[in-house]
C-alpha positions as protocol buffer text, in pm:
chain_id: "A"
residue {
  index: 1
  type: MET
  ca { x: -3340 y: 2244 z: 3844 }
}
residue {
  index: 2
  type: ARG
  ca { x: -3407 y: 2388 z: 3497 }
}
residue {
  index: 3
  type: PHE
  ca { x: -3043 y: 2490 z: 3472 }
}
residue {
  index: 4
  type: LEU
  ca { x: -2929 y: 2136 z: 3554 }
}
residue {
  index: 5
  type: LEU
  ca { x: -3170 y: 1990 z: 3297 }
}
residue {
  index: 6
  type: ALA
  ca { x: -3048 y: 2234 z: 3030 }
}
residue {
  index: 7
  type: VAL
  ca { x: -2683 y: 2144 z: 3100 }
}
residue {
  index: 8
  type: LEU
  ca { x: -2767 y: 1774 z: 3083 }
}
residue {
  index: 9
  type: VAL
  ca { x: -2954 y: 1809 z: 2752 }
}
residue {
  index: 10
  type: LEU
  ca { x: -2679 y: 2022 z: 2595 }
}
residue {
  index: 11
  type: GLY
  ca { x: -2409 y: 1786 z: 2719 }
}
residue {
  index: 12
  type: LEU
  ca { x: -2587 y: 1480 z: 2583 }
}
residue {
  index: 13
  type: GLY
  ca { x: -2644 y: 1659 z: 2253 }
}
residue {
  index: 14
  type: GLY
  ca { x: -2272 y: 1737 z: 2229 }
}
residue {
  index: 15
  type: VAL
  ca { x: -2181 y: 1375 z: 2296 }
}
residue {
  index: 16
  type: LEU
  ca { x: -2423 y: 1252 z: 2031 }
}
residue {
  index: 17
  type: LEU
  ca { x: -2298 y: 1509 z: 1780 }
}
residue {
  index: 18
  type: GLY
  ca { x: -1944 y: 1388 z: 1836 }
}
residue {
  index: 19
  type: CYS
  ca { x: -2052 y: 1033 z: 1751 }
}
residue {
  index: 20
  type: THR
  ca { x: -2189 y: 1113 z: 1405 }
}
residue {
  index: 21
  type: SER
  ca { x: -2020 y: 973 z: 1097 }
}
residue {
  index: 22
  type: THR
  ca { x: -1912 y: 1171 z: 794 }
}
residue {
  index: 23
  type: GLY
  ca { x: -1969 y: 870 z: 570 }
}
residue {
  index: 24
  type: SER
  ca { x: -1601 y: 821 z: 495 }
}
residue {
  index: 25
  type: ILE
  ca { x: -1315 y: 669 z: 687 }
}
residue {
  index: 26
  type: ALA
  ca { x: -970 y: 824 z: 686 }
}
residue {
  index: 27
  type: TYR
  ca { x: -699 y: 584 z: 576 }
}
residue {
  index: 28
  type: GLU
  ca { x: -328 y: 646 z: 617 }
}
residue {
  index: 29
  type: SER
  ca { x: -104 y: 663 z: 312 }
}
residue {
  index: 30
  type: GLY
  ca { x: 20 y: 316 z: 235 }
}
residue {
  index: 31
  type: ALA
  ca { x: -298 y: 138 z: 348 }
}
residue {
  index: 32
  type: THR
  ca { x: -380 y: -146 z: 107 }
}
residue {
  index: 33
  type: ALA
  ca { x: -670 y: -373 z: 20 }
}
residue {
  index: 34
  type: THR
  ca { x: -715 y: -653 z: -233 }
}
residue {
  index: 35
  type: GLY
  ca { x: -1032 y: -741 z: -418 }
}
residue {
  index: 36
  type: VAL
  ca { x: -1216 y: -717 z: -747 }
}
residue {
  index: 37
  type: ALA
  ca { x: -1228 y: -402 z: -959 }
}
residue {
  index: 38
  type: SER
  ca { x: -1498 y: -322 z: -1211 }
}
residue {
  index: 39
  type: TYR
  ca { x: -1545 y: -20 z: -1437 }
}
residue {
  index: 40
  type: TYR
  ca { x: -1823 y: 221 z: -1528 }
}
residue {
  index: 41
  type: GLY
  ca { x: -2039 y: 153 z: -1831 }
}
residue {
  index: 42
  type: ASP
  ca { x: -2102 y: 416 z: -2098 }
}
residue {
  index: 43
  type: LYS
  ca { x: -2442 y: 508 z: -1952 }
}
residue {
  index: 44
  type: PHE
  ca { x: -2275 y: 677 z: -1652 }
}
residue {
  index: 45
  type: ASP
  ca { x: -2078 y: 928 z: -1861 }
}
residue {
  index: 46
  type: GLY
  ca { x: -2212 y: 1277 z: -1790 }
}
residue {
  index: 47
  type: ARG
  ca { x: -2404 y: 1181 z: -1476 }
}
residue {
  index: 48
  type: THR
  ca { x: -2341 y: 1348 z: -1142 }
}
residue {
  index: 49
  type: THR
  ca { x: -2106 y: 1166 z: -903 }
}
residue {
  index: 50
  type: ALA
  ca { x: -2157 y: 1145 z: -527 }
}
residue {
  index: 51
  type: ASN
  ca { x: -1924 y: 1442 z: -472 }
}
residue {
  index: 52
  type: GLY
  ca { x: -2118 y: 1657 z: -721 }
}
residue {
  index: 53
  type: GLU
  ca { x: -1880 y: 1635 z: -1018 }
}
residue {
  index: 54
  type: THR
  ca { x: -1992 y: 1540 z: -1366 }
}
residue {
  index: 55
  type: PHE
  ca { x: -1864 y: 1189 z: -1434 }
}
residue {
  index: 56
  type: ASP
  ca { x: -1615 y: 1166 z: -1721 }
}
residue {
  index: 57
  type: ASN
  ca { x: -1523 y: 817 z: -1842 }
}
residue {
  index: 58
  type: ASN
  ca { x: -1201 y: 966 z: -1986 }
}
residue {
  index: 59
  type: ALA
  ca { x: -1075 y: 1096 z: -1650 }
}
residue {
  index: 60
  type: TYR
  ca { x: -861 y: 901 z: -1404 }
}
residue {
  index: 61
  type: THR
  ca { x: -1127 y: 867 z: -1134 }
}
residue {
  index: 62
  type: ALA
  ca { x: -1292 y: 590 z: -935 }
}
residue {
  index: 63
  type: ALA
  ca { x: -1563 y: 504 z: -685 }
}
residue {
  index: 64
  type: HIS
  ca { x: -1493 y: 358 z: -341 }
}
residue {
  index: 65
  type: ARG
  ca { x: -1740 y: 293 z: -60 }
}
residue {
  index: 66
  type: THR
  ca { x: -1555 y: 469 z: 221 }
}
residue {
  index: 67
  type: LEU
  ca { x: -1239 y: 652 z: 110 }
}
residue {
  index: 68
  type: PRO
  ca { x: -1274 y: 1031 z: 135 }
}
residue {
  index: 69
  type: PHE
  ca { x: -1332 y: 1220 z: -188 }
}
residue {
  index: 70
  type: GLY
  ca { x: -1005 y: 1343 z: -336 }
}
residue {
  index: 71
  type: THR
  ca { x: -806 y: 1045 z: -205 }
}
residue {
  index: 72
  type: ARG
  ca { x: -551 y: 927 z: -459 }
}
residue {
  index: 73
  type: VAL
  ca { x: -522 y: 551 z: -497 }
}
residue {
  index: 74
  type: ARG
  ca { x: -279 y: 332 z: -692 }
}
residue {
  index: 75
  type: VAL
  ca { x: -461 y: 37 z: -848 }
}
residue {
  index: 76
  type: THR
  ca { x: -247 y: -264 z: -944 }
}
residue {
  index: 77
  type: ARG
  ca { x: -367 y: -575 z: -1126 }
}
residue {
  index: 78
  type: THR
  ca { x: -247 y: -870 z: -923 }
}
residue {
  index: 79
  type: ASP
  ca { x: -206 y: -1093 z: -1230 }
}
residue {
  index: 80
  type: THR
  ca { x: -9 y: -856 z: -1458 }
}
residue {
  index: 81
  type: GLY
  ca { x: 130 y: -584 z: -1233 }
}
residue {
  index: 82
  type: ALA
  ca { x: -25 y: -312 z: -1454 }
}
residue {
  index: 83
  type: GLN
  ca { x: -88 y: 5 z: -1250 }
}
residue {
  index: 84
  type: VAL
  ca { x: -291 y: 323 z: -1269 }
}
residue {
  index: 85
  type: THR
  ca { x: -342 y: 608 z: -1023 }
}
residue {
  index: 86
  type: VAL
  ca { x: -694 y: 745 z: -975 }
}
residue {
  index: 87
  type: ARG
  ca { x: -875 y: 1000 z: -761 }
}
residue {
  index: 88
  type: ILE
  ca { x: -1186 y: 897 z: -564 }
}
residue {
  index: 89
  type: ASN
  ca { x: -1485 y: 1110 z: -665 }
}
residue {
  index: 90
  type: ASP
  ca { x: -1781 y: 874 z: -627 }
}
residue {
  index: 91
  type: ARG
  ca { x: -1930 y: 605 z: -401 }
}
residue {
  index: 92
  type: GLY
  ca { x: -1954 y: 239 z: -491 }
}
residue {
  index: 93
  type: PRO
  ca { x: -1928 y: -23 z: -615 }
}
residue {
  index: 94
  type: PHE
  ca { x: -2237 y: -168 z: -455 }
}
residue {
  index: 95
  type: VAL
  ca { x: -2181 y: -527 z: -566 }
}
residue {
  index: 96
  type: ASP
  ca { x: -2054 y: -777 z: -309 }
}
residue {
  index: 97
  type: GLY
  ca { x: -1688 y: -863 z: -349 }
}
residue {
  index: 98
  type: ARG
  ca { x: -1594 y: -553 z: -548 }
}
residue {
  index: 99
  type: ILE
  ca { x: -1374 y: -289 z: -388 }
}
residue {
  index: 100
  type: ILE
  ca { x: -1338 y: -19 z: -655 }
}
residue {
  index: 101
  type: ASP
  ca { x: -1514 y: 101 z: -970 }
}
residue {
  index: 102
  type: LEU
  ca { x: -1279 y: 258 z: -1226 }
}
residue {
  index: 103
  type: SER
  ca { x: -1345 y: 500 z: -1508 }
}
residue {
  index: 104
  type: GLN
  ca { x: -1304 y: 341 z: -1851 }
}
residue {
  index: 105
  type: ARG
  ca { x: -983 y: 541 z: -1904 }
}
residue {
  index: 106
  type: ALA
  ca { x: -827 y: 390 z: -1591 }
}
residue {
  index: 107
  type: ALA
  ca { x: -958 y: 41 z: -1674 }
}
residue {
  index: 108
  type: ARG
  ca { x: -811 y: 69 z: -2025 }
}
residue {
  index: 109
  type: ASP
  ca { x: -471 y: 161 z: -1881 }
}
residue {
  index: 110
  type: ILE
  ca { x: -456 y: -166 z: -1686 }
}
residue {
  index: 111
  type: ASN
  ca { x: -603 y: -371 z: -1972 }
}
residue {
  index: 112
  type: MET
  ca { x: -923 y: -482 z: -1802 }
}
residue {
  index: 113
  type: ILE
  ca { x: -1183 y: -366 z: -2057 }
}
residue {
  index: 114
  type: ALA
  ca { x: -1204 y: -705 z: -2231 }
}
residue {
  index: 115
  type: ASP
  ca { x: -1218 y: -895 z: -1901 }
}
residue {
  index: 116
  type: GLY
  ca { x: -1470 y: -662 z: -1736 }
}
residue {
  index: 117
  type: LEU
  ca { x: -1339 y: -743 z: -1389 }
}
residue {
  index: 118
  type: ALA
  ca { x: -989 y: -781 z: -1247 }
}
residue {
  index: 119
  type: GLU
  ca { x: -834 y: -880 z: -916 }
}
residue {
  index: 120
  type: VAL
  ca { x: -650 y: -571 z: -791 }
}
residue {
  index: 121
  type: ARG
  ca { x: -456 y: -434 z: -499 }
}
residue {
  index: 122
  type: ILE
  ca { x: -535 y: -75 z: -408 }
}
residue {
  index: 123
  type: GLU
  ca { x: -293 y: 144 z: -215 }
}
residue {
  index: 124
  type: VAL
  ca { x: -383 y: 479 z: -61 }
}
residue {
  index: 125
  type: LEU
  ca { x: -134 y: 743 z: -173 }
}
residue {
  index: 126
  type: GLY
  ca { x: -296 y: 1029 z: 17 }
}
residue {
  index: 127
  type: GLU
  ca { x: -510 y: 1327 z: -60 }
}
residue {
  index: 128
  type: GLY
  ca { x: -446 y: 1504 z: -387 }
}
residue {
  index: 129
  type: ASN
  ca { x: -598 y: 1787 z: -581 }
}
residue {
  index: 130
  type: THR
  ca { x: -970 y: 1776 z: -651 }
}
residue {
  index: 131
  type: SER
  ca { x: -949 y: 1749 z: -1028 }
}
residue {
  index: 132
  type: SER
  ca { x: -812 y: 1488 z: -1264 }
}
residue {
  index: 133
  type: SER
  ca { x: -731 y: 1590 z: -1618 }
}
residue {
  index: 134
  type: PRO
  ca { x: -878 y: 1361 z: -1882 }
}
residue {
  index: 135
  type: SER
  ca { x: -553 y: 1379 z: -2079 }
}
residue {
  index: 136
  type: THR
  ca { x: -303 y: 1274 z: -1813 }
}
residue {
  index: 137
  type: PRO
  ca { x: -307 y: 1008 z: -1544 }
}
residue {
  index: 138
  type: ALA
  ca { x: -336 y: 1122 z: -1185 }
}
residue {
  index: 139
  type: ASP
  ca { x: 23 y: 1113 z: -1064 }
}
residue {
  index: 140
  type: ASP
  ca { x: 119 y: 1083 z: -701 }
}
residue {
  index: 141
  type: SER
  ca { x: 366 y: 1373 z: -694 }
}
residue {
  index: 142
  type: ASP
  ca { x: 134 y: 1583 z: -477 }
}
residue {
  index: 143
  type: ALA
  ca { x: 30 y: 1299 z: -246 }
}
residue {
  index: 144
  type: THR
  ca { x: 64 y: 1379 z: 121 }
}
residue {
  index: 145
  type: SER
  ca { x: 72 y: 1168 z: 432 }
}
residue {
  index: 146
  type: TRP
  ca { x: -243 y: 1186 z: 647 }
}
């Protein structure tokens, strides 16, 4: 009887463990979404991001609520077609209707600093390297399908 109870408890524990969430959802390369982008204010520069990096407003990085850290995303303004590629290294934005928070460097590249917000289309390029140089945009040459 004890053996049966132990097997039942271990089995149930295994099932429950398999149902846990990692906090991020895997998206296939090419997946897209449309919504409003915002960008980080100066006060966030130097703070720690959700993945443990030090935030750098001059890097090509962004926050997304569910994309895995390291995911590379092409952000395109729907009104002008201006594009930038960023790497997800933080969580957010936590304002209804917004789908991505860009570093100021990325926001500057698509001319949204003056506007503050912009309607954008984001496209998952895949997982890239874990760093983004502040001097060059994150290119998609190392993007992989997943």
